N, CA, C, O and the ligand as a Tripos MOL2 file, in Angstrom:
@<TRIPOS>MOLECULE
protein
  301   299    76     0     0
PROTEIN
NO_CHARGES

@<TRIPOS>ATOM
      1 N         -14.8230  -76.1470    0.2310 N.3       1 MET1
      2 CA        -16.1540  -76.3110   -0.3590 C.3       1 MET1
      3 C         -17.2110  -75.8060    0.6440 C.2       1 MET1
      4 O         -17.0920  -76.0120    1.8520 O.2       1 MET1
      5 N         -18.2260  -75.1540    0.1170 N.am      2 MET2
      6 CA        -19.2870  -74.6510    0.9970 C.3       2 MET2
      7 C         -20.5090  -75.6090    0.8510 C.2       2 MET2
      8 O         -20.8340  -76.0750   -0.2410 O.2       2 MET2
      9 N         -21.1350  -75.8630    1.9540 N.am      3 ILE3
     10 CA        -22.3530  -76.6290    1.9270 C.3       3 ILE3
     11 C         -23.4820  -75.7760    2.5480 C.2       3 ILE3
     12 O         -23.2380  -74.9080    3.3860 O.2       3 ILE3
     13 N         -24.7190  -76.0520    2.1090 N.am      4 THR4
     14 CA        -25.8500  -75.3010    2.5820 C.3       4 THR4
     15 C         -26.6200  -76.1350    3.5880 C.2       4 THR4
     16 O         -26.9710  -77.2820    3.3110 O.2       4 THR4
     17 N         -26.8850  -75.5660    4.7560 N.am      5 LEU5
     18 CA        -27.6330  -76.2830    5.7900 C.3       5 LEU5
     19 C         -29.1270  -76.1710    5.5010 C.2       5 LEU5
     20 O         -29.5710  -75.4240    4.6280 O.2       5 LEU5
     21 N         -29.8850  -76.9570    6.2840 N.am      6 ALA6
     22 CA        -31.3330  -76.9750    6.1240 C.3       6 ALA6
     23 C         -31.9430  -75.5900    6.2130 C.2       6 ALA6
     24 O         -32.8890  -75.2770    5.4890 O.2       6 ALA6
     25 N         -31.4070  -74.7540    7.1000 N.am      7 GLY7
     26 CA        -31.9280  -73.4150    7.2960 C.3       7 GLY7
     27 C         -31.4870  -72.3790    6.2610 C.2       7 GLY7
     28 O         -31.8610  -71.2080    6.3260 O.2       7 GLY7
     29 N         -30.6700  -72.8540    5.2940 N.am      8 GLY8
     30 CA        -30.2200  -71.9800    4.2450 C.3       8 GLY8
     31 C         -28.8510  -71.3270    4.5570 C.2       8 GLY8
     32 O         -28.2850  -70.6300    3.7150 O.2       8 GLY8
     33 N         -28.3460  -71.5590    5.7430 N.am      9 ARG9
     34 CA        -27.0640  -71.0020    6.1260 C.3       9 ARG9
     35 C         -25.9410  -71.7690    5.4340 C.2       9 ARG9
     36 O         -25.9910  -72.9940    5.3260 O.2       9 ARG9
     37 N         -24.9330  -71.0420    4.9690 N.am     10 GLN10
     38 CA        -23.8240  -71.6970    4.2870 C.3      10 GLN10
     39 C         -22.6650  -71.8370    5.2700 C.2      10 GLN10
     40 O         -22.2910  -70.8910    5.9640 O.2      10 GLN10
     41 N         -22.1170  -73.0290    5.3030 N.am     11 VAL11
     42 CA        -20.9600  -73.2450    6.1430 C.3      11 VAL11
     43 C         -19.8810  -73.9140    5.3360 C.2      11 VAL11
     44 O         -20.1500  -74.5300    4.3050 O.2      11 VAL11
     45 N         -18.6690  -73.7930    5.8020 N.am     12 GLU12
     46 CA        -17.5390  -74.4150    5.1250 C.3      12 GLU12
     47 C         -17.4930  -75.8820    5.4700 C.2      12 GLU12
     48 O         -17.6020  -76.2860    6.6270 O.2      12 GLU12
     49 N         -17.3290  -76.6620    4.4260 N.am     13 ASP13
     50 CA        -17.1930  -78.1190    4.5720 C.3      13 ASP13
     51 C         -15.6960  -78.4060    4.6750 C.2      13 ASP13
     52 O         -14.8570  -77.5920    4.2890 O.2      13 ASP13
     53 N         -15.3920  -79.5850    5.2060 N.am     14 TYR14
     54 CA        -13.9980  -79.9980    5.2470 C.3      14 TYR14
     55 C         -13.7730  -80.9800    4.0940 C.2      14 TYR14
     56 O         -14.7170  -81.5710    3.5700 O.2      14 TYR14
     57 N         -12.5090  -81.1410    3.7120 N.am     15 ALA15
     58 CA        -12.1910  -81.9040    2.4920 C.3      15 ALA15
     59 C         -11.8270  -83.3700    2.7780 C.2      15 ALA15
     60 O         -11.7490  -84.1820    1.8560 O.2      15 ALA15
     61 N         -11.6040  -83.7050    4.0610 N.am     16 ASN16
     62 CA        -11.1240  -85.1010    4.3570 C.3      16 ASN16
     63 C         -12.2040  -86.1010    4.0510 C.2      16 ASN16
     64 O         -13.3780  -85.8910    4.3560 O.2      16 ASN16
     65 N         -11.7920  -87.1940    3.4420 N.am     17 THR17
     66 CA        -12.7420  -88.3110    3.1720 C.3      17 THR17
     67 C         -12.4640  -89.4980    4.1120 C.2      17 THR17
     68 O         -13.1770  -90.5010    4.0850 O.2      17 THR17
     69 N         -11.4320  -89.3710    4.9300 N.am     18 GLU18
     70 CA        -11.1040  -90.4100    5.8950 C.3      18 GLU18
     71 C         -11.4500  -89.8430    7.2640 C.2      18 GLU18
     72 O         -11.1300  -88.6960    7.5790 O.2      18 GLU18
     73 N         -12.0970  -90.6510    8.0550 N.am     19 CYS19
     74 CA        -12.5700  -90.1870    9.3650 C.3      19 CYS19
     75 C         -11.4200  -90.1860   10.4070 C.2      19 CYS19
     76 O         -10.8040  -91.2230   10.6510 O.2      19 CYS19
     77 N         -11.1450  -89.0310   11.0070 N.am     20 PRO20
     78 CA        -10.0620  -89.0010   11.9600 C.3      20 PRO20
     79 C         -10.3850  -89.7040   13.2900 C.2      20 PRO20
     80 O          -9.4940  -89.9400   14.1070 O.2      20 PRO20
     81 N         -11.6530  -90.0300   13.4930 N.am     21 VAL21
     82 CA        -12.0330  -90.7280   14.7450 C.3      21 VAL21
     83 C         -11.7720  -92.2070   14.6410 C.2      21 VAL21
     84 O         -11.1670  -92.7900   15.5410 O.2      21 VAL21
     85 N         -12.2280  -92.8550   13.5290 N.am     22 CYS22
     86 CA        -12.0690  -94.2970   13.4160 C.3      22 CYS22
     87 C         -11.0620  -94.6850   12.3360 C.2      22 CYS22
     88 O         -10.6760  -95.8500   12.2380 O.2      22 CYS22
     89 N         -10.6380  -93.7200   11.5280 N.am     23 GLY23
     90 CA         -9.6240  -94.0370   10.4870 C.3      23 GLY23
     91 C         -10.1870  -94.6910    9.2210 C.2      23 GLY23
     92 O          -9.4340  -95.0460    8.3150 O.2      23 GLY23
     93 N         -11.5030  -94.8470    9.1660 N.am     24 GLU24
     94 CA        -12.1560  -95.4450    8.0250 C.3      24 GLU24
     95 C         -12.6060  -94.4020    7.0060 C.2      24 GLU24
     96 O         -12.6770  -93.2100    7.3050 O.2      24 GLU24
     97 N         -12.9000  -94.8640    5.8220 N.am     25 GLU25
     98 CA        -13.4840  -93.9770    4.8160 C.3      25 GLU25
     99 C         -14.8960  -93.5680    5.2800 C.2      25 GLU25
    100 O         -15.6650  -94.4020    5.7570 O.2      25 GLU25
    101 N         -15.2200  -92.2880    5.1330 N.am     26 ILE26
    102 CA        -16.5280  -91.7890    5.6470 C.3      26 ILE26
    103 C         -17.6170  -92.0740    4.6310 C.2      26 ILE26
    104 O         -17.4820  -91.7710    3.4450 O.2      26 ILE26
    105 N         -18.7220  -92.6760    5.1300 N.am     27 HIS27
    106 CA        -19.8710  -92.9040    4.2270 C.3      27 HIS27
    107 C         -20.9380  -91.8370    4.4390 C.2      27 HIS27
    108 O         -21.4420  -91.2580    3.4760 O.2      27 HIS27
    109 N         -21.2780  -91.5780    5.6850 N.am     28 HIS28
    110 CA        -22.2300  -90.4900    5.9800 C.3      28 HIS28
    111 C         -21.5030  -89.4450    6.8180 C.2      28 HIS28
    112 O         -21.3840  -89.5720    8.0370 O.2      28 HIS28
    113 N         -21.0290  -88.4310    6.1500 N.am     29 ALA29
    114 CA        -20.1780  -87.4610    6.8050 C.3      29 ALA29
    115 C         -21.0040  -86.3640    7.5070 C.2      29 ALA29
    116 O         -22.0500  -85.9400    7.0160 O.2      29 ALA29
    117 N         -20.5100  -85.9340    8.6400 N.am     30 VAL30
    118 CA        -21.0190  -84.7460    9.3080 C.3      30 VAL30
    119 C         -19.8240  -83.8400    9.5810 C.2      30 VAL30
    120 O         -18.7070  -84.3230    9.7670 O.2      30 VAL30
    121 N         -20.0550  -82.5310    9.6080 N.am     31 VAL31
    122 CA        -19.0040  -81.6070    9.8920 C.3      31 VAL31
    123 C         -18.8380  -81.4940   11.3950 C.2      31 VAL31
    124 O         -19.7920  -81.1480   12.0930 O.2      31 VAL31
    125 N         -17.6920  -81.7670   11.8910 N.am     32 CYS32
    126 CA        -17.4390  -81.7070   13.3340 C.3      32 CYS32
    127 C         -16.5540  -80.5350   13.6440 C.2      32 CYS32
    128 O         -15.3870  -80.5130   13.2520 O.2      32 CYS32
    129 N         -17.0920  -79.5550   14.3450 N.am     33 ARG33
    130 CA        -16.3330  -78.3440   14.7150 C.3      33 ARG33
    131 C         -15.3530  -78.6050   15.8070 C.2      33 ARG33
    132 O         -14.3800  -77.8670   15.9640 O.2      33 ARG33
    133 N         -15.5930  -79.6610   16.5800 N.am     34 LYS34
    134 CA        -14.6980  -79.9870   17.6810 C.3      34 LYS34
    135 C         -13.3960  -80.5840   17.1440 C.2      34 LYS34
    136 O         -12.3000  -80.1900   17.5430 O.2      34 LYS34
    137 N         -13.5510  -81.5560   16.2170 N.am     35 ILE35
    138 CA        -12.3690  -82.2080   15.6460 C.3      35 ILE35
    139 C         -11.8380  -81.3790   14.4890 C.2      35 ILE35
    140 O         -10.6850  -81.5310   14.0850 O.2      35 ILE35
    141 N         -12.6920  -80.4910   13.9490 N.am     36 ASP36
    142 CA        -12.2920  -79.6310   12.8410 C.3      36 ASP36
    143 C         -12.0850  -80.4560   11.5840 C.2      36 ASP36
    144 O         -11.1060  -80.2650   10.8630 O.2      36 ASP36
    145 N         -13.0080  -81.3750   11.3190 N.am     37 ALA37
    146 CA        -12.9340  -82.2420   10.1500 C.3      37 ALA37
    147 C         -14.2950  -82.9020    9.9220 C.2      37 ALA37
    148 O         -15.1920  -82.8120   10.7610 O.2      37 ALA37
    149 N         -14.4340  -83.5710    8.7640 N.am     38 ASN38
    150 CA        -15.6210  -84.4220    8.5410 C.3      38 ASN38
    151 C         -15.4250  -85.6930    9.3810 C.2      38 ASN38
    152 O         -14.3090  -86.1980    9.5020 O.2      38 ASN38
    153 N         -16.4890  -86.1860    9.9410 N.am     39 ILE39
    154 CA        -16.4240  -87.4510   10.6460 C.3      39 ILE39
    155 C         -17.6910  -88.2830   10.2810 C.2      39 ILE39
    156 O         -18.6210  -87.7470    9.6790 O.2      39 ILE39
    157 N         -17.7240  -89.5700   10.6390 N.am     40 CYS40
    158 CA        -18.8930  -90.3810   10.4110 C.3      40 CYS40
    159 C         -20.0390  -89.8650   11.2760 C.2      40 CYS40
    160 O         -19.8150  -89.4200   12.4010 O.2      40 CYS40
    161 N         -21.2440  -89.9230   10.7640 N.am     41 ASP41
    162 CA        -22.3520  -89.4040   11.5490 C.3      41 ASP41
    163 C         -22.6100  -90.2620   12.7780 C.2      41 ASP41
    164 O         -23.2380  -89.8180   13.7390 O.2      41 ASP41
    165 N         -22.1170  -91.5040   12.7370 N.am     42 THR42
    166 CA        -22.3270  -92.3960   13.9040 C.3      42 THR42
    167 C         -21.6150  -91.8350   15.1160 C.2      42 THR42
    168 O         -22.1500  -91.8740   16.2240 O.2      42 THR42
    169 N         -20.3890  -91.3010   14.9150 N.am     43 HIS43
    170 CA        -19.6310  -90.7560   16.0800 C.3      43 HIS43
    171 C         -20.3510  -89.5410   16.6330 C.2      43 HIS43
    172 O         -20.4100  -89.3480   17.8470 O.2      43 HIS43
    173 N         -20.9060  -88.7120   15.7350 N.am     44 CYS44
    174 CA        -21.5720  -87.4730   16.1450 C.3      44 CYS44
    175 C         -22.6870  -87.8350   17.1000 C.2      44 CYS44
    176 O         -22.8600  -87.1640   18.1180 O.2      44 CYS44
    177 N         -23.4470  -88.8740   16.8070 N.am     45 ARG45
    178 CA        -24.6110  -89.2740   17.6280 C.3      45 ARG45
    179 C         -24.2000  -89.7090   18.9970 C.2      45 ARG45
    180 O         -24.9690  -89.5670   19.9480 O.2      45 ARG45
    181 N         -23.0010  -90.2400   19.1290 N.am     46 TYR46
    182 CA        -22.5480  -90.7220   20.4200 C.3      46 TYR46
    183 C         -21.6300  -89.7910   21.1360 C.2      46 TYR46
    184 O         -21.1300  -90.1030   22.2170 O.2      46 TYR46
    185 N         -21.3950  -88.6180   20.5290 N.am     47 CYS47
    186 CA        -20.5420  -87.6360   21.1370 C.3      47 CYS47
    187 C         -21.2930  -86.9480   22.2880 C.2      47 CYS47
    188 O         -22.5060  -86.7590   22.2060 O.2      47 CYS47
    189 N         -20.5750  -86.5720   23.3600 N.am     48 ARG48
    190 CA        -21.1840  -85.9170   24.4980 C.3      48 ARG48
    191 C         -21.7400  -84.5620   24.0920 C.2      48 ARG48
    192 O         -22.6420  -84.0540   24.7590 O.2      48 ARG48
    193 N         -21.2390  -83.9660   23.0340 N.am     49 HIS49
    194 CA        -21.6770  -82.6650   22.6580 C.3      49 HIS49
    195 C         -22.9980  -82.7130   21.8580 C.2      49 HIS49
    196 O         -23.6330  -81.6830   21.6320 O.2      49 HIS49
    197 N         -23.3780  -83.8700   21.4560 N.am     50 TYR50
    198 CA        -24.6000  -84.0180   20.6650 C.3      50 TYR50
    199 C         -25.7900  -84.0530   21.5960 C.2      50 TYR50
    200 O         -25.8600  -84.8800   22.5050 O.2      50 TYR50
    201 N         -26.7310  -83.1420   21.3610 N.am     51 MET51
    202 CA        -27.9140  -83.1110   22.1870 C.3      51 MET51
    203 C         -29.0850  -83.7870   21.4810 C.2      51 MET51
    204 O         -29.5800  -83.2980   20.4650 O.2      51 MET51
    205 N         -29.5060  -84.8820   22.0170 N.am     52 LYS52
    206 CA        -30.5460  -85.6960   21.3560 C.3      52 LYS52
    207 C         -31.8300  -84.9290   21.1230 C.2      52 LYS52
    208 O         -32.4600  -85.0670   20.0740 O.2      52 LYS52
    209 N         -32.2190  -84.1230   22.0930 N.am     53 VAL53
    210 CA        -33.5070  -83.4410   22.0040 C.3      53 VAL53
    211 C         -33.5780  -82.4890   20.8370 C.2      53 VAL53
    212 O         -34.5520  -82.4760   20.0840 O.2      53 VAL53
    213 N         -32.5240  -81.6840   20.6910 N.am     54 THR54
    214 CA        -32.5410  -80.6620   19.6310 C.3      54 THR54
    215 C         -31.7960  -81.1560   18.4020 C.2      54 THR54
    216 O         -31.8580  -80.5110   17.3560 O.2      54 THR54
    217 N         -31.0870  -82.2880   18.4940 N.am     55 GLN55
    218 CA        -30.2660  -82.8450   17.4070 C.3      55 GLN55
    219 C         -29.2270  -81.8360   16.9780 C.2      55 GLN55
    220 O         -28.9110  -81.7130   15.7940 O.2      55 GLN55
    221 N         -28.6820  -81.0930   17.9780 N.am     56 LYS56
    222 CA        -27.6860  -80.1160   17.6680 C.3      56 LYS56
    223 C         -26.4280  -80.3900   18.4660 C.2      56 LYS56
    224 O         -26.4470  -81.1340   19.4460 O.2      56 LYS56
    225 N         -25.3570  -79.7930   18.0440 N.am     57 CYS57
    226 CA        -24.0870  -79.9360   18.7160 C.3      57 CYS57
    227 C         -23.9250  -78.7990   19.7200 C.2      57 CYS57
    228 O         -24.1640  -77.6350   19.4010 O.2      57 CYS57
    229 N         -23.5190  -79.1510   20.9250 N.am     58 SER58
    230 CA        -23.3780  -78.1270   21.9660 C.3      58 SER58
    231 C         -21.9700  -77.6200   22.0630 C.2      58 SER58
    232 O         -21.6490  -76.8720   22.9860 O.2      58 SER58
    233 N         -21.0920  -78.0140   21.1110 N.am     59 TYR59
    234 CA        -19.7040  -77.7030   21.2380 C.3      59 TYR59
    235 C         -19.4170  -76.1910   21.2030 C.2      59 TYR59
    236 O         -18.5900  -75.6950   21.9680 O.2      59 TYR59
    237 N         -20.0870  -75.4870   20.3360 N.am     60 ALA60
    238 CA        -19.8530  -74.0430   20.2180 C.3      60 ALA60
    239 C         -20.2090  -73.3300   21.5290 C.2      60 ALA60
    240 O         -19.4870  -72.4380   21.9750 O.2      60 ALA60
    241 N         -21.3140  -73.7300   22.1300 N.am     61 ALA61
    242 CA        -21.7350  -73.1290   23.3930 C.3      61 ALA61
    243 C         -20.7750  -73.4800   24.5050 C.2      61 ALA61
    244 O         -20.5070  -72.6630   25.3860 O.2      61 ALA61
    245 N         -20.2470  -74.7170   24.4650 N.am     62 GLU62
    246 CA        -19.3170  -75.1510   25.4980 C.3      62 GLU62
    247 C         -17.9940  -74.4580   25.3550 C.2      62 GLU62
    248 O         -17.3210  -74.1990   26.3520 O.2      62 GLU62
    249 N         -17.6130  -74.1570   24.1680 N.am     63 ARG63
    250 CA        -16.3600  -73.4590   23.9220 C.3      63 ARG63
    251 C         -16.4040  -72.0510   24.5250 C.2      63 ARG63
    252 O         -15.4180  -71.5580   25.0740 O.2      63 ARG63
    253 N         -17.6020  -71.4070   24.4030 N.am     64 LYS64
    254 CA        -17.7800  -70.0930   24.9920 C.3      64 LYS64
    255 C         -17.8450  -70.1880   26.5070 C.2      64 LYS64
    256 O         -17.3690  -69.2930   27.2040 O.2      64 LYS64
    257 N         -18.4220  -71.2490   27.0180 N.am     65 ASN65
    258 CA        -18.5570  -71.4390   28.4590 C.3      65 ASN65
    259 C         -17.9570  -72.7790   28.8540 C.2      65 ASN65
    260 O         -18.6850  -73.7710   28.8970 O.2      65 ASN65
    261 N         -16.6750  -72.8530   29.1430 N.am     66 PRO66
    262 CA        -15.9870  -74.1030   29.4320 C.3      66 PRO66
    263 C         -16.5840  -74.8890   30.5700 C.2      66 PRO66
    264 O         -16.3520  -76.0930   30.6800 O.2      66 PRO66
    265 N         -17.3590  -74.2250   31.4300 N.am     67 ALA67
    266 CA        -17.9660  -74.9110   32.5290 C.3      67 ALA67
    267 C         -18.9430  -75.9760   32.0700 C.2      67 ALA67
    268 O         -19.2410  -76.9200   32.8020 O.2      67 ALA67
    269 N         -19.4380  -75.8170   30.8550 N.am     68 LEU68
    270 CA        -20.4050  -76.7750   30.2580 C.3      68 LEU68
    271 C         -19.6970  -77.9500   29.6230 C.2      68 LEU68
    272 O         -20.3480  -78.9300   29.2610 O.2      68 LEU68
    273 N         -18.3850  -77.8860   29.4760 N.am     69 ALA69
    274 CA        -17.6550  -78.8810   28.7230 C.3      69 ALA69
    275 C         -17.7550  -80.2630   29.3540 C.2      69 ALA69
    276 O         -17.7780  -80.4100   30.5760 O.2      69 ALA69
    277 N         -17.8120  -81.2600   28.4970 N.am     70 MET70
    278 CA        -17.9140  -82.6390   28.9490 C.3      70 MET70
    279 C         -16.8280  -83.4590   28.2800 C.2      70 MET70
    280 O         -16.1660  -82.9770   27.3620 O.2      70 MET70
    281 N         -16.6360  -84.6930   28.7280 N.am     71 PRO71
    282 CA        -15.5600  -85.5370   28.1630 C.3      71 PRO71
    283 C         -15.7390  -85.8280   26.6770 C.2      71 PRO71
    284 O         -16.8050  -85.5780   26.1140 O.2      71 PRO71
    285 N         -14.7360  -86.3340   26.0740 N.am     72 ASP72
    286 CA        -14.6930  -86.5640   24.6170 C.3      72 ASP72
    287 C         -15.5510  -87.7120   24.1990 C.2      72 ASP72
    288 O         -16.3360  -88.2460   24.9830 O.2      72 ASP72
    289 N         -15.3950  -88.0990   22.9290 N.am     73 PHE73
    290 CA        -16.1440  -89.1950   22.3190 C.3      73 PHE73
    291 C         -15.9670  -90.4600   23.1310 C.2      73 PHE73
    292 O         -14.8990  -90.6920   23.6970 O.2      73 PHE73
    293 N         -16.9920  -91.2710   23.1920 N.am     74 LYS74
    294 CA        -16.8370  -92.6240   23.6340 C.3      74 LYS74
    295 C         -17.0240  -93.4810   22.3990 C.2      74 LYS74
    296 O         -17.8560  -93.1510   21.5540 O.2      74 LYS74
    297 N         -16.2910  -94.5550   22.2660 N.am     75 TYR75
    298 CA        -16.3350  -95.3350   21.0550 C.3      75 TYR75
    299 C         -17.3130  -96.5160   21.1680 C.2      75 TYR75
    300 O         -17.4680  -97.2820   20.2180 O.2      75 TYR75
    301 ZN        -15.5390  -92.6430   11.7690 Zn       76 ZN76
@<TRIPOS>BOND
     1     1     2 1
     2     2     3 1
     3     3     4 2
     4     3     5 am
     5     5     6 1
     6     6     7 1
     7     7     8 2
     8     7     9 am
     9     9    10 1
    10    10    11 1
    11    11    12 2
    12    11    13 am
    13    13    14 1
    14    14    15 1
    15    15    16 2
    16    15    17 am
    17    17    18 1
    18    18    19 1
    19    19    20 2
    20    19    21 am
    21    21    22 1
    22    22    23 1
    23    23    24 2
    24    23    25 am
    25    25    26 1
    26    26    27 1
    27    27    28 2
    28    27    29 am
    29    29    30 1
    30    30    31 1
    31    31    32 2
    32    31    33 am
    33    33    34 1
    34    34    35 1
    35    35    36 2
    36    35    37 am
    37    37    38 1
    38    38    39 1
    39    39    40 2
    40    39    41 am
    41    41    42 1
    42    42    43 1
    43    43    44 2
    44    43    45 am
    45    45    46 1
    46    46    47 1
    47    47    48 2
    48    47    49 am
    49    49    50 1
    50    50    51 1
    51    51    52 2
    52    51    53 am
    53    53    54 1
    54    54    55 1
    55    55    56 2
    56    55    57 am
    57    57    58 1
    58    58    59 1
    59    59    60 2
    60    59    61 am
    61    61    62 1
    62    62    63 1
    63    63    64 2
    64    63    65 am
    65    65    66 1
    66    66    67 1
    67    67    68 2
    68    67    69 am
    69    69    70 1
    70    70    71 1
    71    71    72 2
    72    71    73 am
    73    73    74 1
    74    74    75 1
    75    75    76 2
    76    75    77 am
    77    77    78 1
    78    78    79 1
    79    79    80 2
    80    79    81 am
    81    81    82 1
    82    82    83 1
    83    83    84 2
    84    83    85 am
    85    85    86 1
    86    86    87 1
    87    87    88 2
    88    87    89 am
    89    89    90 1
    90    90    91 1
    91    91    92 2
    92    91    93 am
    93    93    94 1
    94    94    95 1
    95    95    96 2
    96    95    97 am
    97    97    98 1
    98    98    99 1
    99    99   100 2
   100    99   101 am
   101   101   102 1
   102   102   103 1
   103   103   104 2
   104   103   105 am
   105   105   106 1
   106   106   107 1
   107   107   108 2
   108   107   109 am
   109   109   110 1
   110   110   111 1
   111   111   112 2
   112   111   113 am
   113   113   114 1
   114   114   115 1
   115   115   116 2
   116   115   117 am
   117   117   118 1
   118   118   119 1
   119   119   120 2
   120   119   121 am
   121   121   122 1
   122   122   123 1
   123   123   124 2
   124   123   125 am
   125   125   126 1
   126   126   127 1
   127   127   128 2
   128   127   129 am
   129   129   130 1
   130   130   131 1
   131   131   132 2
   132   131   133 am
   133   133   134 1
   134   134   135 1
   135   135   136 2
   136   135   137 am
   137   137   138 1
   138   138   139 1
   139   139   140 2
   140   139   141 am
   141   141   142 1
   142   142   143 1
   143   143   144 2
   144   143   145 am
   145   145   146 1
   146   146   147 1
   147   147   148 2
   148   147   149 am
   149   149   150 1
   150   150   151 1
   151   151   152 2
   152   151   153 am
   153   153   154 1
   154   154   155 1
   155   155   156 2
   156   155   157 am
   157   157   158 1
   158   158   159 1
   159   159   160 2
   160   159   161 am
   161   161   162 1
   162   162   163 1
   163   163   164 2
   164   163   165 am
   165   165   166 1
   166   166   167 1
   167   167   168 2
   168   167   169 am
   169   169   170 1
   170   170   171 1
   171   171   172 2
   172   171   173 am
   173   173   174 1
   174   174   175 1
   175   175   176 2
   176   175   177 am
   177   177   178 1
   178   178   179 1
   179   179   180 2
   180   179   181 am
   181   181   182 1
   182   182   183 1
   183   183   184 2
   184   183   185 am
   185   185   186 1
   186   186   187 1
   187   187   188 2
   188   187   189 am
   189   189   190 1
   190   190   191 1
   191   191   192 2
   192   191   193 am
   193   193   194 1
   194   194   195 1
   195   195   196 2
   196   195   197 am
   197   197   198 1
   198   198   199 1
   199   199   200 2
   200   199   201 am
   201   201   202 1
   202   202   203 1
   203   203   204 2
   204   203   205 am
   205   205   206 1
   206   206   207 1
   207   207   208 2
   208   207   209 am
   209   209   210 1
   210   210   211 1
   211   211   212 2
   212   211   213 am
   213   213   214 1
   214   214   215 1
   215   215   216 2
   216   215   217 am
   217   217   218 1
   218   218   219 1
   219   219   220 2
   220   219   221 am
   221   221   222 1
   222   222   223 1
   223   223   224 2
   224   223   225 am
   225   225   226 1
   226   226   227 1
   227   227   228 2
   228   227   229 am
   229   229   230 1
   230   230   231 1
   231   231   232 2
   232   231   233 am
   233   233   234 1
   234   234   235 1
   235   235   236 2
   236   235   237 am
   237   237   238 1
   238   238   239 1
   239   239   240 2
   240   239   241 am
   241   241   242 1
   242   242   243 1
   243   243   244 2
   244   243   245 am
   245   245   246 1
   246   246   247 1
   247   247   248 2
   248   247   249 am
   249   249   250 1
   250   250   251 1
   251   251   252 2
   252   251   253 am
   253   253   254 1
   254   254   255 1
   255   255   256 2
   256   255   257 am
   257   257   258 1
   258   258   259 1
   259   259   260 2
   260   259   261 am
   261   261   262 1
   262   262   263 1
   263   263   264 2
   264   263   265 am
   265   265   266 1
   266   266   267 1
   267   267   268 2
   268   267   269 am
   269   269   270 1
   270   270   271 1
   271   271   272 2
   272   271   273 am
   273   273   274 1
   274   274   275 1
   275   275   276 2
   276   275   277 am
   277   277   278 1
   278   278   279 1
   279   279   280 2
   280   279   281 am
   281   281   282 1
   282   282   283 1
   283   283   284 2
   284   283   285 am
   285   285   286 1
   286   286   287 1
   287   287   288 2
   288   287   289 am
   289   289   290 1
   290   290   291 1
   291   291   292 2
   292   291   293 am
   293   293   294 1
   294   294   295 1
   295   295   296 2
   296   295   297 am
   297   297   298 1
   298   298   299 1
   299   299   300 2
@<TRIPOS>SUBSTRUCTURE
     1 MET1         2 RESIDUE 1 A MET
     2 MET2         6 RESIDUE 1 A MET
     3 ILE3        10 RESIDUE 1 A ILE
     4 THR4        14 RESIDUE 1 A THR
     5 LEU5        18 RESIDUE 1 A LEU
     6 ALA6        22 RESIDUE 1 A ALA
     7 GLY7        26 RESIDUE 1 A GLY
     8 GLY8        30 RESIDUE 1 A GLY
     9 ARG9        34 RESIDUE 1 A ARG
    10 GLN10       38 RESIDUE 1 A GLN
    11 VAL11       42 RESIDUE 1 A VAL
    12 GLU12       46 RESIDUE 1 A GLU
    13 ASP13       50 RESIDUE 1 A ASP
    14 TYR14       54 RESIDUE 1 A TYR
    15 ALA15       58 RESIDUE 1 A ALA
    16 ASN16       62 RESIDUE 1 A ASN
    17 THR17       66 RESIDUE 1 A THR
    18 GLU18       70 RESIDUE 1 A GLU
    19 CYS19       74 RESIDUE 1 A CYS
    20 PRO20       78 RESIDUE 1 A PRO
    21 VAL21       82 RESIDUE 1 A VAL
    22 CYS22       86 RESIDUE 1 A CYS
    23 GLY23       90 RESIDUE 1 A GLY
    24 GLU24       94 RESIDUE 1 A GLU
    25 GLU25       98 RESIDUE 1 A GLU
    26 ILE26      102 RESIDUE 1 A ILE
    27 HIS27      106 RESIDUE 1 A HIS
    28 HIS28      110 RESIDUE 1 A HIS
    29 ALA29      114 RESIDUE 1 A ALA
    30 VAL30      118 RESIDUE 1 A VAL
    31 VAL31      122 RESIDUE 1 A VAL
    32 CYS32      126 RESIDUE 1 A CYS
    33 ARG33      130 RESIDUE 1 A ARG
    34 LYS34      134 RESIDUE 1 A LYS
    35 ILE35      138 RESIDUE 1 A ILE
    36 ASP36      142 RESIDUE 1 A ASP
    37 ALA37      146 RESIDUE 1 A ALA
    38 ASN38      150 RESIDUE 1 A ASN
    39 ILE39      154 RESIDUE 1 A ILE
    40 CYS40      158 RESIDUE 1 A CYS
    41 ASP41      162 RESIDUE 1 A ASP
    42 THR42      166 RESIDUE 1 A THR
    43 HIS43      170 RESIDUE 1 A HIS
    44 CYS44      174 RESIDUE 1 A CYS
    45 ARG45      178 RESIDUE 1 A ARG
    46 TYR46      182 RESIDUE 1 A TYR
    47 CYS47      186 RESIDUE 1 A CYS
    48 ARG48      190 RESIDUE 1 A ARG
    49 HIS49      194 RESIDUE 1 A HIS
    50 TYR50      198 RESIDUE 1 A TYR
    51 MET51      202 RESIDUE 1 A MET
    52 LYS52      206 RESIDUE 1 A LYS
    53 VAL53      210 RESIDUE 1 A VAL
    54 THR54      214 RESIDUE 1 A THR
    55 GLN55      218 RESIDUE 1 A GLN
    56 LYS56      222 RESIDUE 1 A LYS
    57 CYS57      226 RESIDUE 1 A CYS
    58 SER58      230 RESIDUE 1 A SER
    59 TYR59      234 RESIDUE 1 A TYR
    60 ALA60      238 RESIDUE 1 A ALA
    61 ALA61      242 RESIDUE 1 A ALA
    62 GLU62      246 RESIDUE 1 A GLU
    63 ARG63      250 RESIDUE 1 A ARG
    64 LYS64      254 RESIDUE 1 A LYS
    65 ASN65      258 RESIDUE 1 A ASN
    66 PRO66      262 RESIDUE 1 A PRO
    67 ALA67      266 RESIDUE 1 A ALA
    68 LEU68      270 RESIDUE 1 A LEU
    69 ALA69      274 RESIDUE 1 A ALA
    70 MET70      278 RESIDUE 1 A MET
    71 PRO71      282 RESIDUE 1 A PRO
    72 ASP72      286 RESIDUE 1 A ASP
    73 PHE73      290 RESIDUE 1 A PHE
    74 LYS74      294 RESIDUE 1 A LYS
    75 TYR75      298 RESIDUE 1 A TYR
    76 ZN76       301 GROUP 0 **** ****
């Protein structure tokens, strides 16, 4: 399924309704490129890749430049 982002860009959505991080059913889903699935938005906010200032995920940039990489989710 394709979803449209705020900027009009279309991205592929994932089909999972169960969150691979906590194992619960997802209520507010976000697309996580790191896990490659939908996850709860709560995990996204606490992920090291989430940048509070820009509210964006730094995962793509870190994948290109592994020196920027940081540890995984904290629960
Ligand atoms: Zn979850």
